[in-house]
mmCIF file of the N, C-alpha and C atoms, coordinates in Angstrom:
data_MODEL
# 
_entry.id   MODEL 
# 
loop_
_atom_site.group_PDB 
_atom_site.id 
_atom_site.type_symbol 
_atom_site.label_atom_id 
_atom_site.label_alt_id 
_atom_site.label_comp_id 
_atom_site.label_asym_id 
_atom_site.label_entity_id 
_atom_site.label_seq_id 
_atom_site.pdbx_PDB_ins_code 
_atom_site.Cartn_x 
_atom_site.Cartn_y 
_atom_site.Cartn_z 
_atom_site.occupancy 
_atom_site.B_iso_or_equiv 
_atom_site.pdbx_formal_charge 
_atom_site.auth_seq_id 
_atom_site.auth_comp_id 
_atom_site.auth_asym_id 
_atom_site.auth_atom_id 
_atom_site.pdbx_PDB_model_num 
ATOM 1   N N  . MET A 1 1  ? -26.527 -23.421 -6.164  1.00 0.00 ? 1  MET A N  1 
ATOM 2   C CA . MET A 1 1  ? -25.795 -23.245 -5.143  1.00 0.00 ? 1  MET A CA 1 
ATOM 3   C C  . MET A 1 1  ? -25.214 -21.247 -5.579  1.00 0.00 ? 1  MET A C  1 
ATOM 4   N N  . ALA A 1 2  ? -25.436 -20.314 -4.759  1.00 0.00 ? 2  ALA A N  1 
ATOM 5   C CA . ALA A 1 2  ? -24.787 -19.300 -4.650  1.00 0.00 ? 2  ALA A CA 1 
ATOM 6   C C  . ALA A 1 2  ? -23.731 -19.621 -4.199  1.00 0.00 ? 2  ALA A C  1 
ATOM 7   N N  . LYS A 1 3  ? -22.922 -18.717 -4.790  1.00 0.00 ? 3  LYS A N  1 
ATOM 8   C CA . LYS A 1 3  ? -21.653 -18.035 -4.284  1.00 0.00 ? 3  LYS A CA 1 
ATOM 9   C C  . LYS A 1 3  ? -20.814 -18.102 -2.937  1.00 0.00 ? 3  LYS A C  1 
ATOM 10  N N  . HIS A 1 4  ? -20.085 -18.301 -2.329  1.00 0.00 ? 4  HIS A N  1 
ATOM 11  C CA . HIS A 1 4  ? -20.049 -17.835 -1.202  1.00 0.00 ? 4  HIS A CA 1 
ATOM 12  C C  . HIS A 1 4  ? -19.466 -16.621 -0.741  1.00 0.00 ? 4  HIS A C  1 
ATOM 13  N N  . LEU A 1 5  ? -19.608 -15.558 -0.080  1.00 0.00 ? 5  LEU A N  1 
ATOM 14  C CA . LEU A 1 5  ? -19.181 -14.314 0.039   1.00 0.00 ? 5  LEU A CA 1 
ATOM 15  C C  . LEU A 1 5  ? -18.016 -13.713 -0.606  1.00 0.00 ? 5  LEU A C  1 
ATOM 16  N N  . ALA A 1 6  ? -17.268 -14.672 0.010   1.00 0.00 ? 6  ALA A N  1 
ATOM 17  C CA . ALA A 1 6  ? -15.286 -14.437 -0.257  1.00 0.00 ? 6  ALA A CA 1 
ATOM 18  C C  . ALA A 1 6  ? -15.637 -14.744 -1.938  1.00 0.00 ? 6  ALA A C  1 
ATOM 19  N N  . ASP A 1 7  ? -16.324 -15.357 -2.763  1.00 0.00 ? 7  ASP A N  1 
ATOM 20  C CA . ASP A 1 7  ? -16.210 -16.007 -4.065  1.00 0.00 ? 7  ASP A CA 1 
ATOM 21  C C  . ASP A 1 7  ? -16.222 -14.251 -4.566  1.00 0.00 ? 7  ASP A C  1 
ATOM 22  N N  . LYS A 1 8  ? -16.933 -13.639 -4.094  1.00 0.00 ? 8  LYS A N  1 
ATOM 23  C CA . LYS A 1 8  ? -18.002 -13.183 -4.703  1.00 0.00 ? 8  LYS A CA 1 
ATOM 24  C C  . LYS A 1 8  ? -16.421 -11.773 -5.539  1.00 0.00 ? 8  LYS A C  1 
ATOM 25  N N  . ARG A 1 9  ? -16.181 -11.166 -6.429  1.00 0.00 ? 9  ARG A N  1 
ATOM 26  C CA . ARG A 1 9  ? -15.500 -10.314 -6.385  1.00 0.00 ? 9  ARG A CA 1 
ATOM 27  C C  . ARG A 1 9  ? -16.103 -8.860  -7.164  1.00 0.00 ? 9  ARG A C  1 
ATOM 28  N N  . SER A 1 10 ? -15.412 -7.687  -6.647  1.00 0.00 ? 10 SER A N  1 
ATOM 29  C CA . SER A 1 10 ? -16.444 -6.254  -6.799  1.00 0.00 ? 10 SER A CA 1 
ATOM 30  C C  . SER A 1 10 ? -15.486 -6.098  -8.515  1.00 0.00 ? 10 SER A C  1 
ATOM 31  N N  . ALA A 1 11 ? -16.255 -5.093  -9.131  1.00 0.00 ? 11 ALA A N  1 
ATOM 32  C CA . ALA A 1 11 ? -15.779 -4.834  -10.574 1.00 0.00 ? 11 ALA A CA 1 
ATOM 33  C C  . ALA A 1 11 ? -14.307 -3.860  -10.178 1.00 0.00 ? 11 ALA A C  1 
ATOM 34  N N  . SER A 1 12 ? -13.230 -4.198  -11.028 1.00 0.00 ? 12 SER A N  1 
ATOM 35  C CA . SER A 1 12 ? -12.504 -3.722  -10.909 1.00 0.00 ? 12 SER A CA 1 
ATOM 36  C C  . SER A 1 12 ? -12.449 -1.935  -11.170 1.00 0.00 ? 12 SER A C  1 
ATOM 37  N N  . THR A 1 13 ? -11.996 -1.135  -11.351 1.00 0.00 ? 13 THR A N  1 
ATOM 38  C CA . THR A 1 13 ? -11.791 0.524   -11.591 1.00 0.00 ? 13 THR A CA 1 
ATOM 39  C C  . THR A 1 13 ? -10.908 0.495   -12.385 1.00 0.00 ? 13 THR A C  1 
ATOM 40  N N  . GLY A 1 14 ? -9.992  -0.212  -12.627 1.00 0.00 ? 14 GLY A N  1 
ATOM 41  C CA . GLY A 1 14 ? -8.590  -0.479  -13.007 1.00 0.00 ? 14 GLY A CA 1 
ATOM 42  C C  . GLY A 1 14 ? -7.263  0.676   -13.089 1.00 0.00 ? 14 GLY A C  1 
ATOM 43  N N  . SER A 1 15 ? -7.872  0.912   -11.188 1.00 0.00 ? 15 SER A N  1 
ATOM 44  C CA . SER A 1 15 ? -6.301  1.888   -10.925 1.00 0.00 ? 15 SER A CA 1 
ATOM 45  C C  . SER A 1 15 ? -4.917  1.324   -11.675 1.00 0.00 ? 15 SER A C  1 
ATOM 46  N N  . ARG A 1 16 ? -4.671  -0.010  -10.838 1.00 0.00 ? 16 ARG A N  1 
ATOM 47  C CA . ARG A 1 16 ? -3.368  -0.081  -11.219 1.00 0.00 ? 16 ARG A CA 1 
ATOM 48  C C  . ARG A 1 16 ? -3.091  -0.073  -12.623 1.00 0.00 ? 16 ARG A C  1 
ATOM 49  N N  . VAL A 1 17 ? -3.957  -0.682  -12.839 1.00 0.00 ? 17 VAL A N  1 
ATOM 50  C CA . VAL A 1 17 ? -3.378  -0.604  -15.088 1.00 0.00 ? 17 VAL A CA 1 
ATOM 51  C C  . VAL A 1 17 ? -3.053  1.015   -14.913 1.00 0.00 ? 17 VAL A C  1 
ATOM 52  N N  . LYS A 1 18 ? -3.822  2.190   -14.924 1.00 0.00 ? 18 LYS A N  1 
ATOM 53  C CA . LYS A 1 18 ? -3.763  3.493   -15.384 1.00 0.00 ? 18 LYS A CA 1 
ATOM 54  C C  . LYS A 1 18 ? -1.925  4.218   -14.591 1.00 0.00 ? 18 LYS A C  1 
ATOM 55  N N  . GLN A 1 19 ? -2.254  3.776   -13.344 1.00 0.00 ? 19 GLN A N  1 
ATOM 56  C CA . GLN A 1 19 ? -0.755  3.965   -12.354 1.00 0.00 ? 19 GLN A CA 1 
ATOM 57  C C  . GLN A 1 19 ? 0.646   3.300   -12.686 1.00 0.00 ? 19 GLN A C  1 
ATOM 58  N N  . PHE A 1 20 ? 0.427   2.209   -13.534 1.00 0.00 ? 20 PHE A N  1 
ATOM 59  C CA . PHE A 1 20 ? 1.724   1.387   -14.503 1.00 0.00 ? 20 PHE A CA 1 
ATOM 60  C C  . PHE A 1 20 ? 1.482   2.544   -15.411 1.00 0.00 ? 20 PHE A C  1 
ATOM 61  N N  . LEU A 1 21 ? 1.176   2.306   -16.085 1.00 0.00 ? 21 LEU A N  1 
ATOM 62  C CA . LEU A 1 21 ? 0.562   3.067   -17.487 1.00 0.00 ? 21 LEU A CA 1 
ATOM 63  C C  . LEU A 1 21 ? 1.134   4.723   -17.653 1.00 0.00 ? 21 LEU A C  1 
ATOM 64  N N  . ARG A 1 22 ? 0.628   5.067   -16.031 1.00 0.00 ? 22 ARG A N  1 
ATOM 65  C CA . ARG A 1 22 ? 1.230   6.912   -15.658 1.00 0.00 ? 22 ARG A CA 1 
ATOM 66  C C  . ARG A 1 22 ? 3.241   6.277   -15.631 1.00 0.00 ? 22 ARG A C  1 
ATOM 67  N N  . LEU A 1 23 ? 3.399   5.358   -14.778 1.00 0.00 ? 23 LEU A N  1 
ATOM 68  C CA . LEU A 1 23 ? 4.526   5.219   -14.452 1.00 0.00 ? 23 LEU A CA 1 
ATOM 69  C C  . LEU A 1 23 ? 5.932   4.890   -15.624 1.00 0.00 ? 23 LEU A C  1 
ATOM 70  N N  . SER A 1 24 ? 4.618   4.281   -16.959 1.00 0.00 ? 24 SER A N  1 
ATOM 71  C CA . SER A 1 24 ? 6.232   3.267   -18.127 1.00 0.00 ? 24 SER A CA 1 
ATOM 72  C C  . SER A 1 24 ? 5.957   5.037   -19.178 1.00 0.00 ? 24 SER A C  1 
ATOM 73  N N  . ARG A 1 25 ? 5.167   6.132   -18.580 1.00 0.00 ? 25 ARG A N  1 
ATOM 74  C CA . ARG A 1 25 ? 5.264   7.197   -19.692 1.00 0.00 ? 25 ARG A CA 1 
ATOM 75  C C  . ARG A 1 25 ? 6.621   8.067   -18.915 1.00 0.00 ? 25 ARG A C  1 
ATOM 76  N N  . THR A 1 26 ? 7.115   8.202   -17.794 1.00 0.00 ? 26 THR A N  1 
ATOM 77  C CA . THR A 1 26 ? 7.290   9.086   -17.024 1.00 0.00 ? 26 THR A CA 1 
ATOM 78  C C  . THR A 1 26 ? 9.483   8.319   -18.033 1.00 0.00 ? 26 THR A C  1 
ATOM 79  N N  . PRO A 1 27 ? 10.441  9.770   -17.727 1.00 0.00 ? 27 PRO A N  1 
ATOM 80  C CA . PRO A 1 27 ? 11.386  9.035   -18.489 1.00 0.00 ? 27 PRO A CA 1 
ATOM 81  C C  . PRO A 1 27 ? 12.129  7.275   -18.099 1.00 0.00 ? 27 PRO A C  1 
ATOM 82  N N  . ARG A 1 28 ? 12.929  7.570   -18.882 1.00 0.00 ? 28 ARG A N  1 
ATOM 83  C CA . ARG A 1 28 ? 13.357  6.218   -18.997 1.00 0.00 ? 28 ARG A CA 1 
ATOM 84  C C  . ARG A 1 28 ? 14.641  5.964   -17.459 1.00 0.00 ? 28 ARG A C  1 
ATOM 85  N N  . GLU A 1 29 ? 15.136  7.299   -16.852 1.00 0.00 ? 29 GLU A N  1 
ATOM 86  C CA . GLU A 1 29 ? 16.054  7.094   -15.813 1.00 0.00 ? 29 GLU A CA 1 
ATOM 87  C C  . GLU A 1 29 ? 15.130  6.385   -14.898 1.00 0.00 ? 29 GLU A C  1 
ATOM 88  N N  . THR A 1 30 ? 13.752  6.496   -14.545 1.00 0.00 ? 30 THR A N  1 
ATOM 89  C CA . THR A 1 30 ? 12.519  5.537   -13.865 1.00 0.00 ? 30 THR A CA 1 
ATOM 90  C C  . THR A 1 30 ? 13.403  4.076   -13.138 1.00 0.00 ? 30 THR A C  1 
ATOM 91  N N  . TRP A 1 31 ? 13.338  3.407   -14.788 1.00 0.00 ? 31 TRP A N  1 
ATOM 92  C CA . TRP A 1 31 ? 13.372  1.944   -14.533 1.00 0.00 ? 31 TRP A CA 1 
ATOM 93  C C  . TRP A 1 31 ? 14.901  1.585   -15.194 1.00 0.00 ? 31 TRP A C  1 
ATOM 94  N N  . HIS A 1 32 ? 15.762  1.988   -16.249 1.00 0.00 ? 32 HIS A N  1 
ATOM 95  C CA . HIS A 1 32 ? 17.039  2.003   -15.911 1.00 0.00 ? 32 HIS A CA 1 
ATOM 96  C C  . HIS A 1 32 ? 18.142  2.944   -15.538 1.00 0.00 ? 32 HIS A C  1 
ATOM 97  N N  . ARG A 1 33 ? 18.694  2.902   -14.174 1.00 0.00 ? 33 ARG A N  1 
ATOM 98  C CA . ARG A 1 33 ? 19.062  3.753   -13.452 1.00 0.00 ? 33 ARG A CA 1 
ATOM 99  C C  . ARG A 1 33 ? 20.565  2.816   -14.175 1.00 0.00 ? 33 ARG A C  1 
ATOM 100 N N  . PRO A 1 34 ? 21.166  4.659   -14.418 1.00 0.00 ? 34 PRO A N  1 
ATOM 101 C CA . PRO A 1 34 ? 22.800  4.162   -14.396 1.00 0.00 ? 34 PRO A CA 1 
ATOM 102 C C  . PRO A 1 34 ? 24.193  3.532   -13.678 1.00 0.00 ? 34 PRO A C  1 
ATOM 103 N N  . ARG A 1 35 ? 24.319  2.579   -13.792 1.00 0.00 ? 35 ARG A N  1 
ATOM 104 C CA . ARG A 1 35 ? 25.300  1.985   -12.819 1.00 0.00 ? 35 ARG A CA 1 
ATOM 105 C C  . ARG A 1 35 ? 26.561  3.432   -12.917 1.00 0.00 ? 35 ARG A C  1 
ATOM 106 N N  . GLY A 1 36 ? 26.934  3.571   -11.302 1.00 0.00 ? 36 GLY A N  1 
ATOM 107 C CA . GLY A 1 36 ? 28.311  4.101   -11.966 1.00 0.00 ? 36 GLY A CA 1 
ATOM 108 C C  . GLY A 1 36 ? 29.627  3.189   -12.375 1.00 0.00 ? 36 GLY A C  1 
ATOM 109 N N  . GLY A 1 37 ? 31.000  3.691   -11.798 1.00 0.00 ? 37 GLY A N  1 
ATOM 110 C CA . GLY A 1 37 ? 31.998  3.176   -11.913 1.00 0.00 ? 37 GLY A CA 1 
ATOM 111 C C  . GLY A 1 37 ? 32.066  1.138   -11.610 1.00 0.00 ? 37 GLY A C  1 
ATOM 112 N N  . ALA A 1 38 ? 31.396  1.354   -11.653 1.00 0.00 ? 38 ALA A N  1 
ATOM 113 C CA . ALA A 1 38 ? 31.385  -0.496  -10.858 1.00 0.00 ? 38 ALA A CA 1 
ATOM 114 C C  . ALA A 1 38 ? 31.441  -1.574  -11.633 1.00 0.00 ? 38 ALA A C  1 
ATOM 115 N N  . GLY A 1 39 ? 31.745  -0.752  -12.880 1.00 0.00 ? 39 GLY A N  1 
ATOM 116 C CA . GLY A 1 39 ? 31.788  -2.595  -14.022 1.00 0.00 ? 39 GLY A CA 1 
ATOM 117 C C  . GLY A 1 39 ? 33.073  -2.739  -14.288 1.00 0.00 ? 39 GLY A C  1 
ATOM 118 N N  . SER A 1 40 ? 34.441  -2.211  -13.426 1.00 0.00 ? 40 SER A N  1 
ATOM 119 C CA . SER A 1 40 ? 35.458  -2.232  -13.480 1.00 0.00 ? 40 SER A CA 1 
ATOM 120 C C  . SER A 1 40 ? 36.074  -2.886  -12.061 1.00 0.00 ? 40 SER A C  1 
ATOM 121 N N  . SER A 1 41 ? 35.274  -2.901  -11.017 1.00 0.00 ? 41 SER A N  1 
ATOM 122 C CA . SER A 1 41 ? 35.709  -3.836  -9.359  1.00 0.00 ? 41 SER A CA 1 
ATOM 123 C C  . SER A 1 41 ? 34.855  -4.954  -9.995  1.00 0.00 ? 41 SER A C  1 
ATOM 124 N N  . ARG A 1 42 ? 33.923  -4.811  -10.375 1.00 0.00 ? 42 ARG A N  1 
ATOM 125 C CA . ARG A 1 42 ? 32.448  -6.438  -11.213 1.00 0.00 ? 42 ARG A CA 1 
ATOM 126 C C  . ARG A 1 42 ? 34.082  -6.826  -11.385 1.00 0.00 ? 42 ARG A C  1 
ATOM 127 N N  . LEU A 1 43 ? 34.574  -6.510  -12.638 1.00 0.00 ? 43 LEU A N  1 
ATOM 128 C CA . LEU A 1 43 ? 35.587  -7.510  -13.314 1.00 0.00 ? 43 LEU A CA 1 
ATOM 129 C C  . LEU A 1 43 ? 36.541  -8.031  -12.447 1.00 0.00 ? 43 LEU A C  1 
ATOM 130 N N  . VAL A 1 44 ? 37.085  -7.342  -11.326 1.00 0.00 ? 44 VAL A N  1 
ATOM 131 C CA . VAL A 1 44 ? 38.034  -7.607  -11.001 1.00 0.00 ? 44 VAL A CA 1 
ATOM 132 C C  . VAL A 1 44 ? 37.530  -8.756  -9.637  1.00 0.00 ? 44 VAL A C  1 
ATOM 133 N N  . GLN A 1 45 ? 36.753  -8.972  -8.891  1.00 0.00 ? 45 GLN A N  1 
ATOM 134 C CA . GLN A 1 45 ? 36.120  -9.114  -8.083  1.00 0.00 ? 45 GLN A CA 1 
ATOM 135 C C  . GLN A 1 45 ? 35.884  -10.494 -8.383  1.00 0.00 ? 45 GLN A C  1 
ATOM 136 N N  . PHE A 1 46 ? 34.929  -10.820 -10.366 1.00 0.00 ? 46 PHE A N  1 
ATOM 137 C CA . PHE A 1 46 ? 34.993  -12.164 -11.029 1.00 0.00 ? 46 PHE A CA 1 
ATOM 138 C C  . PHE A 1 46 ? 36.165  -12.491 -10.900 1.00 0.00 ? 46 PHE A C  1 
ATOM 139 N N  . LEU A 1 47 ? 37.085  -12.024 -11.514 1.00 0.00 ? 47 LEU A N  1 
ATOM 140 C CA . LEU A 1 47 ? 38.563  -12.317 -11.559 1.00 0.00 ? 47 LEU A CA 1 
ATOM 141 C C  . LEU A 1 47 ? 39.212  -13.138 -10.765 1.00 0.00 ? 47 LEU A C  1 
ATOM 142 N N  . ARG A 1 48 ? 38.918  -12.158 -9.715  1.00 0.00 ? 48 ARG A N  1 
ATOM 143 C CA . ARG A 1 48 ? 39.429  -12.963 -8.385  1.00 0.00 ? 48 ARG A CA 1 
ATOM 144 C C  . ARG A 1 48 ? 38.574  -14.532 -7.511  1.00 0.00 ? 48 ARG A C  1 
ATOM 145 N N  . ILE A 1 49 ? 37.216  -14.511 -8.032  1.00 0.00 ? 49 ILE A N  1 
ATOM 146 C CA . ILE A 1 49 ? 36.922  -15.710 -7.361  1.00 0.00 ? 49 ILE A CA 1 
ATOM 147 C C  . ILE A 1 49 ? 36.878  -16.741 -8.721  1.00 0.00 ? 49 ILE A C  1 
ATOM 148 N N  . ALA A 1 50 ? 37.353  -16.191 -9.636  1.00 0.00 ? 50 ALA A N  1 
ATOM 149 C CA . ALA A 1 50 ? 37.323  -17.144 -10.614 1.00 0.00 ? 50 ALA A CA 1 
ATOM 150 C C  . ALA A 1 50 ? 39.399  -18.333 -10.540 1.00 0.00 ? 50 ALA A C  1 
ATOM 151 N N  . ARG A 1 51 ? 40.040  -17.224 -9.837  1.00 0.00 ? 51 ARG A N  1 
ATOM 152 C CA . ARG A 1 51 ? 41.142  -17.502 -9.663  1.00 0.00 ? 51 ARG A CA 1 
ATOM 153 C C  . ARG A 1 51 ? 41.653  -18.299 -8.439  1.00 0.00 ? 51 ARG A C  1 
ATOM 154 N N  . GLY A 1 52 ? 39.944  -18.609 -7.278  1.00 0.00 ? 52 GLY A N  1 
ATOM 155 C CA . GLY A 1 52 ? 40.131  -19.200 -6.070  1.00 0.00 ? 52 GLY A CA 1 
ATOM 156 C C  . GLY A 1 52 ? 40.332  -18.912 -5.393  1.00 0.00 ? 52 GLY A C  1 
ATOM 157 N N  . ARG A 1 53 ? 40.804  -17.522 -5.034  1.00 0.00 ? 53 ARG A N  1 
ATOM 158 C CA . ARG A 1 53 ? 41.295  -16.084 -3.957  1.00 0.00 ? 53 ARG A CA 1 
ATOM 159 C C  . ARG A 1 53 ? 40.189  -15.909 -3.428  1.00 0.00 ? 53 ARG A C  1 
ATOM 160 N N  . SER A 1 54 ? 39.719  -15.637 -2.464  1.00 0.00 ? 54 SER A N  1 
ATOM 161 C CA . SER A 1 54 ? 38.601  -15.427 -1.489  1.00 0.00 ? 54 SER A CA 1 
ATOM 162 C C  . SER A 1 54 ? 38.460  -13.935 -0.184  1.00 0.00 ? 54 SER A C  1 
ATOM 163 N N  . ALA A 1 55 ? 39.861  -13.790 -0.802  1.00 0.00 ? 55 ALA A N  1 
ATOM 164 C CA . ALA A 1 55 ? 40.621  -12.125 0.137   1.00 0.00 ? 55 ALA A CA 1 
ATOM 165 C C  . ALA A 1 55 ? 41.002  -11.265 -0.738  1.00 0.00 ? 55 ALA A C  1 
# 
């Protein structure tokens, strides 16, 4: 019995892998953007929540 037309896949050209490798070779800033000075304000918010305050 033959496969249904929807079950037949055409051969992949590997373009998704090529594009991923191209992006992975770019400078690190593409993947890991530096955060600004948000570290201290985040800590303040976490401490506020831990103390039970909402505003």
